[in-house]
N, C-alpha and C positions, 0 to 999 in steps of 0.2 A: 504494500500500500504506500503510495506516495501522496502525502497530504500537502495541499497548498494552503498555507496560513492566510486567512483573510484579515481577522482583527480580533482583539480582545475588547471587552467592555471598556469604553473610554473613560468612564466615571469611577473606576476602581483602582487606578494606579498600576494596572497590569499584573496584579498578583492575585492568584486563586480566584479568577473571575470568569464569567461566561466568555467563551471563545468560539469562533467559527472557522472551520476549514472546509475545503473542497477536495474530495478524493476523485481525481479525474479517471483513474484506472477502474475503479468500481462504480463510477457514476453516482456519487453520493455527496450530500452535504452533511458534515459532521459537526455536531453542536455539543459543547460542554456547557452545562447550565446548573442552576441550583436544583437540588432535590425538591420535589413537590411535597407540600405538607399533606397530611391525611385528608383534609377537607377537599383539596384540589384533586387528589387521587380518587377519592370517592366519586366526585362529579365526573371525572374522566371515565371511570368504570361504568357509569350509568349508560354510556354509549357502546360499551362492549368490553370484552375480556382483554387484558394486557398480558401477553405471553411473558414467561420468565426471561426470555431473551430480549425483551424490550423494556424501556424505562420512560417515565414521564419526567421531563426536565423543564425548567422555566428560564426564560431570558427576558430582560426588561424591554419595554417599548423603545427605549432609547437605542436599542440595537437593530431596529427595523432597517436602517440604512446599511448596516453591516450584512444583515441577512439578504437584503436585496442585491448587494454586491456579490455575495456568494451564489445567489440564484443566477445572476447575470454571467458569472464565470462558468457555472455549470452549463448554462444554455449555450454559451460560446463554444465550449468544449464539445458538447453534443452535436452542435451544428457542423463543426469542423469534422467530426467523426462521420456524420451522415453524408457530408459532401465528399469525403475522401475515399 
């Protein structure tokens, strides 16, 4: 796996904070975020089961621009692959 670092949460000083990467090889966006609290997890479970191999993480709204950048990077890589 070759992760392409996008950014860390700009309001946390770069330590132990939500982070976003793009994995071009596996065509995925990778997000490090805060563990969800029990109430949030319960609400998420109301829409369906969460497998043991998956997690619910949270990132703040202030990271929307970072997530958009990751989505744009993923889309560019996908389009290059489709054209190639």
